[in-house]
ROSE-4610 file (N, C-alpha, C; in Angstrom, 1 decimal, always signed):
// ROSE-4610
residu = [X/X/X/X/X/X/X/X/X/X/X/X/X/X/X/X/X/X/X/X/X/X/X/X/X/X/X/X/X/X/X/X/X/X/X/X/X/X/X/X/X/X/X/X/X/X/X/X/X/X/X/X/X/X/X/X/X/X/X/X/X/X/X/X/X/X/X/X/X/X/X/X/X/X/X/X/X/X/X/X/X/X/X/X/X/X/X/X/X/X/X/X/X/X/X/X/X/X/X/X/X/X/X/X/X/X/X/X/X/X/X/X/X/X/X/X/X/X/X/X/X/X/X/X/X/X/X/X/X/X/X/X/X/X/X/X/X/X/X/X/X/X/X/X/X/X/X/X/X/X/X/X/X/X/X/X/X/X/X/X/X/X/X/X/X/X/X/X/X/X/X/X/X/X/X/X/X/X/X/X/X/X/X/X/X/X/X/X/X/X/X/X/X/X/X/X/X/X/X/X/X/X/X/X/X/X/X/X/X/X/X/X/X/X/X/X/X/X/X/X/X/X/X/X/X/X/X/X/X/X/X/X/X/X/X/X/X/X/X/X/X/X/X/X/X/X/X/X/X/X/X/X/X/X/X/X/X/X/X/X/X/X/X/X/X/X/X/X/X/X/X/X/X/X/X/X/X/X/X/X/X/X/X/X/X/X/X/X/X/X/X/X/X/X/X/X/X/X/X/X/X/X/X/X/X/X/X/X/X/X/X/X/X/X/X/X/X/X/X/X/X/X/X/X/X/X/X/X/X/X/X/X/X/X/X/X/X/X/X/X/X/X/X/X/X/X/X/X/X/X/X/X/X/X/X/X/X/X/X/X/X/X/X/X/X/X/X/X/X/X/X/X/X/X/X/X/X/X/X/X/X/X/X/X/X/X/X/X/X/X/X/X/X/X/X/X/X/X/X/X/X/X/X/X/X/X/X/X/X/X/X/X/X/X/X/X/X/X/X/X/X/X/X/X/X/X/X/X/X/X/X/X]
num = [1/1/1/2/2/2/3/3/3/4/4/4/5/5/5/6/6/6/7/7/7/8/8/8/9/9/9/10/10/10/11/11/11/12/12/12/13/13/13/14/14/14/15/15/15/16/16/16/17/17/17/18/18/18/19/19/19/20/20/20/21/21/21/22/22/22/23/23/23/24/24/24/25/25/25/26/26/26/27/27/27/28/28/28/29/29/29/30/30/30/31/31/31/32/32/32/33/33/33/34/34/34/35/35/35/36/36/36/37/37/37/38/38/38/39/39/39/40/40/40/41/41/41/42/42/42/43/43/43/44/44/44/45/45/45/46/46/46/47/47/47/48/48/48/49/49/49/50/50/50/51/51/51/52/52/52/53/53/53/54/54/54/55/55/55/56/56/56/57/57/57/58/58/58/59/59/59/60/60/60/61/61/61/62/62/62/63/63/63/64/64/64/65/65/65/66/66/66/67/67/67/68/68/68/69/69/69/70/70/70/71/71/71/72/72/72/73/73/73/74/74/74/75/75/75/76/76/76/77/77/77/78/78/78/79/79/79/80/80/80/81/81/81/82/82/82/83/83/83/84/84/84/85/85/85/86/86/86/87/87/87/88/88/88/89/89/89/90/90/90/91/91/91/92/92/92/93/93/93/94/94/94/95/95/95/96/96/96/97/97/97/98/98/98/99/99/99/100/100/100/101/101/101/102/102/102/103/103/103/104/104/104/105/105/105/106/106/106/107/107/107/108/108/108/109/109/109/110/110/110/111/111/111/112/112/112/113/113/113/114/114/114/115/115/115/116/116/116/117/117/117/118/118/118/119/119/119/120/120/120/121/121/121/122/122/122/123/123/123/124/124/124/125/125/125/126/126/126/127/127/127/128/128/128/129/129/129/130/130/130/131/131/131/132/132/132/133/133/133/134/134/134/135/135/135/136/136/136/137/137/137/138/138/138/139/139/139/140/140/140/141/141/141/142/142/142/143/143/143/144/144/144]
x = [-80.3/-81.3/-81.7/-83.0/-83.6/-82.9/-82.4/-81.7/-80.5/-79.7/-78.5/-78.9/-80.0/-80.5/-80.8/-81.6/-81.9/-80.7/-79.8/-78.6/-77.7/-77.6/-76.8/-77.4/-78.7/-79.3/-79.1/-79.3/-79.2/-77.8/-76.8/-75.4/-74.9/-75.2/-74.8/-75.3/-76.5/-77.1/-76.5/-76.4/-75.8/-74.3/-73.6/-72.2/-72.0/-72.8/-72.8/-73.1/-74.1/-74.4/-73.3/-72.7/-71.5/-70.4/-70.0/-68.9/-69.1/-70.4/-70.6/-70.9/-71.7/-72.2/-71.5/-70.9/-70.3/-68.9/-68.3/-67.0/-65.9/-64.8/-63.7/-62.9/-62.8/-62.1/-60.6/-60.1/-58.6/-58.1/-59.0/-58.7/-59.0/-57.9/-58.1/-58.7/-59.8/-60.5/-60.6/-60.6/-60.7/-62.1/-62.5/-64.0/-64.5/-63.7/-64.2/-64.5/-63.6/-63.8/-65.0/-65.2/-66.3/-67.6/-67.7/-69.0/-69.2/-68.2/-68.4/-68.8/-68.2/-68.5/-69.8/-70.2/-71.4/-71.0/-71.8/-71.5/-72.3/-71.7/-72.4/-73.3/-73.3/-74.1/-75.4/-76.2/-77.4/-78.4/-78.3/-79.2/-79.1/-77.9/-77.7/-76.8/-76.9/-76.1/-76.5/-77.8/-78.2/-77.9/-77.5/-77.3/-75.8/-75.2/-73.8/-73.2/-74.1/-73.6/-72.9/-73.1/-72.4/-71.0/-70.6/-69.2/-68.4/-69.0/-68.3/-67.4/-66.1/-65.2/-65.5/-65.9/-66.3/-67.5/-68.5/-69.6/-69.2/-68.3/-67.8/-67.0/-66.2/-65.5/-66.4/-67.5/-68.4/-69.2/-69.6/-70.3/-69.4/-68.2/-67.2/-67.0/-66.9/-66.7/-67.9/-69.1/-70.3/-70.5/-70.2/-70.3/-69.4/-68.2/-67.3/-67.8/-68.3/-68.8/-70.1/-71.0/-72.2/-71.9/-70.9/-70.5/-69.9/-69.1/-68.5/-69.6/-70.5/-71.6/-72.5/-72.7/-73.6/-72.9/-71.6/-70.8/-70.8/-70.8/-70.7/-72.1/-73.2/-74.5/-74.9/-75.4/-75.7/-77.2/-77.9/-79.3/-79.5/-80.4/-80.7/-79.4/-78.8/-77.5/-76.5/-75.5/-74.6/-73.9/-73.2/-72.3/-72.9/-73.3/-73.6/-74.7/-75.7/-76.9/-76.6/-75.6/-75.2/-73.8/-73.3/-71.9/-71.7/-72.6/-72.4/-72.7/-73.8/-73.9/-72.9/-72.4/-71.4/-70.0/-69.7/-68.4/-68.5/-69.7/-69.9/-69.8/-70.4/-70.3/-68.9/-68.2/-66.8/-65.9/-66.1/-65.3/-65.7/-67.0/-67.4/-66.9/-67.1/-66.6/-65.1/-64.3/-62.9/-62.5/-63.3/-63.0/-63.2/-64.3/-64.5/-63.5/-63.1/-62.0/-60.7/-60.3/-59.0/-59.1/-60.2/-60.3/-60.1/-60.8/-60.6/-59.1/-58.5/-57.1/-56.2/-56.4/-55.6/-55.7/-56.9/-57.1/-56.6/-56.7/-56.4/-54.9/-54.3/-52.9/-51.9/-50.7/-49.6/-48.9/-49.1/-48.4/-49.0/-48.2/-48.5/-49.1/-50.2/-50.9/-50.2/-50.1/-49.4/-50.2/-49.5/-50.0/-51.2/-51.0/-52.1/-53.3/-53.2/-54.4/-55.0/-54.2/-54.8/-55.6/-55.0/-55.6/-56.9/-56.9/-58.1/-59.2/-58.9/-60.0/-60.3/-59.4/-59.7/-59.9/-59.1/-59.2/-60.4/-60.8/-61.9/-63.1/-63.3/-64.4/-65.7/-65.9/-67.2/-67.6/-66.7/-67.1/-67.5/-66.8/-67.2/-68.6/-68.8/-70.1/-71.2/-71.0/-72.0/-72.3/-71.2/-71.4/-72.2/-72.0/-72.8/-74.2/-74.5/-75.9/-76.6/-75.9/-76.5/-76.8/-75.8/-76.0/-77.1/-77.3/-78.4/-79.7/-79.8/-81.1/-81.5/-80.5/-80.8/-81.1/-80.4/-80.6/-82.0/-82.5/-83.8/-84.9/-84.7/-85.7/-85.8/-84.6/-84.5/-83.9/-84.7/-84.1/-83.7/-84.3/-84.1/-83.4/-82.8/-82.1/-80.8/-80.5/-79.4/-78.1/-77.8/-76.5/-76.4/-77.2/-77.1/-76.8]
y = [-43.5/-43.9/-42.7/-42.7/-41.6/-41.3/-42.4/-42.2/-41.3/-41.5/-40.7/-39.3/-39.2/-37.8/-37.1/-37.7/-37.0/-36.7/-37.7/-37.4/-36.4/-36.3/-35.3/-33.9/-33.7/-32.4/-32.1/-33.0/-32.7/-32.4/-33.2/-33.0/-31.7/-31.5/-30.2/-29.0/-29.0/-27.9/-27.7/-28.7/-28.6/-28.2/-28.8/-28.4/-27.0/-26.6/-25.2/-24.2/-24.5/-23.6/-23.6/-24.7/-24.7/-23.9/-24.1/-23.4/-21.9/-21.5/-20.1/-19.4/-20.0/-19.2/-19.6/-20.8/-21.2/-20.7/-20.7/-20.2/-21.2/-20.6/-21.4/-21.9/-23.2/-23.8/-23.6/-23.3/-23.2/-21.8/-20.9/-19.5/-19.4/-19.0/-18.8/-17.4/-17.4/-16.1/-15.8/-14.5/-14.0/-14.0/-14.6/-14.7/-13.3/-12.4/-11.0/-10.3/-10.4/-9.8/-10.3/-11.6/-12.3/-11.8/-11.7/-11.3/-9.8/-9.0/-7.5/-7.2/-7.9/-7.6/-8.3/-9.3/-10.1/-11.1/-12.1/-13.1/-12.8/-13.1/-12.9/-14.1/-15.1/-16.3/-16.2/-15.2/-15.0/-16.1/-16.7/-17.7/-19.0/-19.4/-20.6/-20.4/-19.2/-18.9/-19.7/-20.0/-20.8/-22.3/-22.8/-24.2/-24.4/-24.6/-24.8/-26.1/-27.1/-28.4/-28.4/-27.4/-27.3/-26.9/-26.4/-26.0/-27.1/-28.3/-29.5/-30.1/-30.2/-30.7/-32.2/-33.0/-34.4/-34.5/-33.6/-33.6/-33.2/-32.2/-31.8/-32.9/-33.7/-34.8/-35.9/-36.2/-37.2/-36.7/-35.4/-34.9/-34.8/-34.4/-34.4/-35.8/-36.8/-38.1/-38.6/-38.3/-38.7/-38.0/-36.7/-36.0/-36.6/-37.0/-37.6/-38.9/-39.7/-41.1/-40.9/-40.0/-39.9/-39.3/-38.4/-37.9/-38.9/-39.8/-40.9/-41.9/-42.2/-43.1/-42.5/-41.2/-40.6/-40.7/-40.5/-40.7/-42.1/-43.1/-44.5/-45.1/-44.5/-45.1/-44.8/-45.8/-45.6/-45.7/-44.6/-44.6/-43.5/-43.5/-42.5/-42.1/-41.1/-40.6/-40.8/-41.6/-42.0/-40.9/-40.0/-39.1/-37.6/-37.3/-35.9/-35.4/-36.1/-35.6/-35.3/-35.9/-35.6/-35.0/-34.5/-34.0/-32.8/-31.8/-30.6/-30.8/-31.5/-31.8/-32.7/-33.6/-34.5/-33.8/-32.9/-32.2/-31.2/-30.5/-29.6/-30.4/-31.5/-32.3/-32.8/-33.2/-33.6/-32.5/-31.3/-30.1/-29.7/-29.7/-29.4/-30.4/-31.7/-32.7/-32.6/-32.3/-32.2/-31.0/-29.9/-28.7/-29.0/-29.7/-30.1/-31.0/-32.0/-33.0/-32.3/-31.4/-30.7/-29.7/-29.1/-28.3/-29.1/-30.3/-31.1/-31.6/-31.9/-32.4/-31.3/-30.1/-28.9/-28.6/-28.8/-28.5/-29.5/-30.8/-31.9/-32.4/-32.0/-32.4/-31.3/-31.6/-30.6/-30.4/-31.2/-31.1/-29.9/-29.5/-28.3/-28.7/-28.0/-28.3/-27.5/-28.1/-27.3/-26.0/-25.0/-23.7/-23.6/-24.4/-24.3/-25.0/-26.1/-26.8/-25.9/-25.2/-24.3/-23.2/-22.6/-21.5/-22.0/-23.1/-23.6/-24.0/-24.8/-25.4/-24.7/-24.0/-23.3/-21.8/-21.2/-19.7/-19.4/-20.2/-20.0/-20.9/-21.2/-22.0/-21.4/-20.1/-19.5/-19.7/-19.6/-19.8/-21.3/-22.2/-23.6/-23.8/-23.2/-23.3/-22.7/-21.6/-21.1/-22.0/-22.6/-23.5/-24.8/-25.2/-26.4/-26.0/-24.8/-24.4/-24.2/-23.6/-23.4/-24.8/-25.7/-27.0/-27.8/-27.6/-28.3/-27.8/-26.5/-25.8/-26.2/-26.0/-26.3/-27.8/-28.7/-30.1/-30.5/-29.8/-30.0/-29.5/-28.3/-27.7/-28.4/-28.8/-29.4/-30.8/-31.8/-33.1/-33.9/-33.7/-34.5/-33.8/-32.7/-31.9/-32.6/-32.7/-33.5/-33.0/-31.7/-31.2/-30.6/-31.1/-30.7/-31.9]
z = [-7.1/-6.0/-5.2/-4.8/-4.2/-2.8/-2.1/-0.8/-1.0/-2.0/-2.2/-2.6/-3.3/-3.7/-2.5/-1.5/-0.3/+0.6/+0.7/+1.5/+0.9/-0.4/-1.1/-0.8/-0.9/-0.6/+0.9/+1.8/+3.2/+3.6/+3.2/+3.6/+2.9/+1.6/+1.0/+1.7/+2.1/+2.8/+4.1/+4.9/+6.2/+6.2/+5.3/+5.1/+4.7/+3.8/+3.3/+4.5/+5.3/+6.4/+7.4/+7.7/+8.6/+8.0/+6.8/+6.2/+6.1/+5.9/+5.7/+7.0/+7.9/+9.1/+10.4/+10.5/+11.8/+11.8/+13.0/+13.2/+12.6/+12.2/+11.7/+12.9/+13.0/+14.2/+14.1/+13.0/+12.8/+13.4/+13.5/+14.0/+15.5/+16.2/+17.6/+17.8/+18.5/+18.8/+20.2/+20.5/+21.9/+22.3/+23.4/+23.8/+24.0/+24.6/+24.9/+23.6/+22.6/+21.3/+20.6/+20.7/+20.0/+20.5/+21.9/+22.5/+22.3/+22.2/+22.0/+20.6/+19.6/+18.2/+17.7/+18.4/+18.0/+16.9/+16.8/+15.8/+14.5/+13.4/+12.1/+11.8/+12.7/+12.5/+13.3/+13.1/+13.8/+13.5/+12.3/+11.8/+12.7/+13.0/+13.7/+15.0/+15.6/+16.7/+17.9/+18.1/+19.3/+19.2/+18.1/+17.9/+17.9/+19.1/+19.3/+18.9/+18.6/+18.2/+16.9/+16.1/+14.8/+14.9/+16.1/+16.3/+16.9/+17.1/+17.6/+16.5/+16.8/+15.8/+15.4/+16.3/+16.0/+15.1/+15.3/+14.4/+13.0/+12.9/+11.6/+10.9/+11.7/+11.1/+10.5/+11.3/+10.8/+9.6/+9.6/+8.5/+7.2/+7.4/+6.3/+5.7/+6.5/+6.0/+5.3/+5.8/+5.2/+3.8/+3.8/+2.5/+1.4/+1.8/+0.8/+0.4/+1.3/+0.9/+0.0/+0.4/-0.4/-1.8/-1.9/-3.2/-4.1/-3.5/-4.3/-4.7/-3.8/-4.2/-5.2/-5.2/-6.3/-7.6/-7.6/-8.9/-9.4/-8.5/-8.9/-9.2/-8.6/-8.8/-10.2/-11.0/-12.3/-12.5/-12.7/-13.1/-14.0/-15.0/-16.0/-16.7/-16.2/-16.7/-15.6/-15.9/-14.8/-14.1/-14.7/-14.1/-14.2/-15.4/-15.7/-14.9/-14.6/-13.9/-12.4/-11.8/-10.4/-10.2/-11.3/-11.2/-10.3/-10.5/-9.7/-8.2/-7.8/-6.4/-5.8/-6.6/-6.1/-5.9/-6.8/-6.6/-5.5/-5.3/-4.2/-2.9/-2.8/-1.6/-1.3/-2.4/-2.2/-1.7/-2.3/-1.8/-0.4/-0.1/+1.3/+2.3/+2.0/+2.9/+3.1/+2.0/+2.1/+3.0/+2.9/+3.7/+5.1/+5.5/+6.9/+7.4/+6.6/+7.0/+7.2/+6.3/+6.5/+7.6/+7.9/+9.1/+10.4/+10.4/+11.6/+11.7/+10.6/+10.7/+11.1/+10.7/+11.1/+12.5/+13.1/+14.5/+15.4/+15.0/+15.9/+15.7/+14.7/+14.4/+14.6/+14.9/+15.0/+13.7/+12.7/+11.5/+10.7/+9.8/+9.0/+7.7/+7.3/+6.1/+5.0/+3.8/+2.7/+2.4/+2.0/+1.8/+0.8/-0.3/-1.4/-0.9/-0.1/+0.5/+1.5/+2.3/+3.3/+2.6/+1.6/+0.9/+0.2/-0.4/-1.1/-0.2/+0.8/+1.6/+2.9/+3.5/+4.8/+4.6/+3.8/+3.6/+2.8/+1.8/+0.9/+1.3/+2.6/+3.0/+2.8/+2.8/+2.6/+1.2/+0.2/-1.2/-1.4/-0.8/-0.9/-0.3/+0.8/+1.5/+0.6/+0.0/-0.9/-2.1/-2.6/-3.7/-3.2/-2.0/-1.5/-1.3/-0.8/-0.6/-2.0/-2.9/-4.3/-4.9/-4.8/-5.4/-4.8/-3.5/-2.8/-3.2/-3.2/-3.6/-5.1/-6.0/-7.4/-7.6/-6.9/-7.0/-6.4/-5.4/-4.9/-5.8/-6.4/-7.2/-8.6/-9.1/-10.5/-10.4/-9.9/-9.7/-10.9/-12.0/-13.2/-14.3/-14.0/-15.1/-15.4/-16.7/-17.2/-16.7/-16.8/-16.5/-15.1/-14.1/-12.7/-11.9]
């Protein structure tokens, strides 16, 4: 369905930008050090709404739901045509949900989950951006 196609591109792009350019909420930073060194997120520095943990929770949940719906919706080629964007959206949504859970909860996240989803968040973000751009440019490619 074209609605899930649009939502997949939108959520992948937004999730990728958050994971690559916005601050990591799990890391406590000193405000003086951050203002002195400058932020590497010049692209979206003025848009502070992306640093809201509730916004990230909602976006992560929507990413996971849309990725599951893209895998379940059957048109043309059921799974193969949307596999890369759906997996990128699933990974990006999981990274945002785990980040929210680690900030809001006192329990400890397992080390391998922390390493995969929180420490490597920039790689997941780049994968989400690449999947969104490729899915936008090449909508009917069989193996994308």
